C-alpha positions as CSV (number, residue, x, y, z in Angstrom):
1,M,60.1,-30.6,-165.4
2,T,57.2,-32.6,-164.7
3,H,55.8,-36.1,-165.7
4,E,52.2,-37.7,-165.1
5,K,51.3,-41.1,-165.0
6,I,47.6,-42.7,-164.5
7,F,46.8,-45.6,-162.2
8,K,43.7,-47.7,-163.0
9,R,41.8,-48.9,-159.6
10,K,39.5,-52.0,-159.9
11,D,36.5,-50.1,-159.4
12,G,37.1,-48.0,-162.6
13,S,38.2,-45.1,-161.3
14,Q,42.0,-43.8,-162.2
15,V,44.4,-41.6,-160.2
16,K,46.8,-39.5,-162.1
17,V,50.3,-38.9,-160.1
18,S,52.1,-35.5,-161.5
19,V,55.7,-35.0,-160.2
20,W,57.7,-32.5,-160.8
21,L,61.4,-31.6,-159.9
22,Y,62.6,-28.3,-159.7
23,V,65.9,-26.6,-158.5
24,H,66.5,-23.6,-156.3
25,Q,69.5,-22.2,-154.8
26,M,71.7,-25.4,-155.9
27,Q,69.1,-27.8,-154.0
28,C,66.6,-30.3,-155.9
29,N,63.3,-30.9,-154.5
30,W,60.3,-32.9,-156.0
31,G,56.9,-32.1,-155.3
32,Y,53.6,-34.0,-156.6
33,I,49.9,-33.6,-156.7
34,I,47.1,-36.4,-156.9
35,L,44.1,-36.2,-159.0
36,V,41.2,-38.8,-159.3
37,Q,38.7,-39.6,-161.9
38,E,35.8,-41.4,-160.7
39,P,34.3,-44.3,-163.1
40,D,32.3,-43.1,-166.1
41,S,33.4,-39.3,-165.7
42,D,35.6,-37.4,-167.8
43,R,36.4,-34.8,-164.8
44,W,39.7,-35.1,-163.0
45,F,39.6,-33.2,-159.5
46,D,41.7,-32.8,-156.6
47,P,40.4,-35.1,-153.5
48,F,41.4,-32.8,-151.0
49,S,40.0,-29.5,-152.3
50,D,36.8,-30.7,-154.2
51,R,33.7,-29.5,-152.4
52,D,31.4,-31.9,-154.4
53,Y,33.9,-34.9,-153.6
54,I,34.3,-34.2,-150.1
55,T,30.6,-33.8,-149.4
56,R,29.6,-37.2,-151.0
57,I,32.4,-39.1,-150.2
58,V,35.0,-38.2,-147.4
59,K,32.4,-36.9,-144.9
60,P,30.1,-39.7,-145.0
61,K,33.2,-42.2,-144.1
62,N,34.2,-40.0,-141.2
63,R,30.7,-40.3,-139.8
64,E,30.8,-44.1,-140.2
65,N,34.7,-44.6,-139.1
66,G,35.0,-41.6,-136.8
67,L,36.9,-38.4,-137.7
68,K,40.0,-39.3,-139.8
69,L,42.2,-36.9,-141.8
70,D,42.3,-37.9,-145.3
71,T,45.8,-38.5,-146.7
72,F,47.2,-39.2,-150.2
73,D,47.9,-42.7,-148.8
74,N,43.8,-43.5,-149.8
75,Y,44.3,-42.8,-153.3
76,V,47.8,-43.7,-154.0
77,T,50.6,-45.8,-152.6
78,K,54.1,-44.5,-151.9
79,K,55.4,-46.9,-154.4
80,E,53.4,-45.5,-157.2
81,I,55.0,-42.0,-156.3
82,L,58.2,-43.5,-156.3
83,Q,57.6,-45.1,-159.8
84,T,56.5,-41.8,-161.1
85,K,59.4,-40.1,-159.8
86,M,61.9,-42.4,-161.4
87,E,60.4,-42.2,-164.8
88,L,60.8,-38.4,-164.9
89,W,64.5,-39.2,-163.3
90,E,65.1,-41.4,-166.3
91,M,64.0,-39.1,-168.8
92,I,65.9,-35.9,-167.5
93,R,69.0,-37.9,-166.0
94,P,72.4,-36.3,-166.8
95,S,74.6,-38.8,-168.9
């Protein structure tokens, strides 16, 4: 089962957190993906694999600040991911 939540940012961009819960061999596992929508755009993209975004935004930032890895912390907080997970849990929680 999956659940998505969109978080709006002050700069007009949006971040979509999609979480899922899956069970395999009696073990529950959570997963998530982060998608970004820039201001005045209809397109959602993965900031870790979209070449256009990496070329325009990530590489210039690395030149200015020294080489750093891009992580989910740059787009969404752990609290926002947890909030999305909890909303999914509320929908599927056993009675």
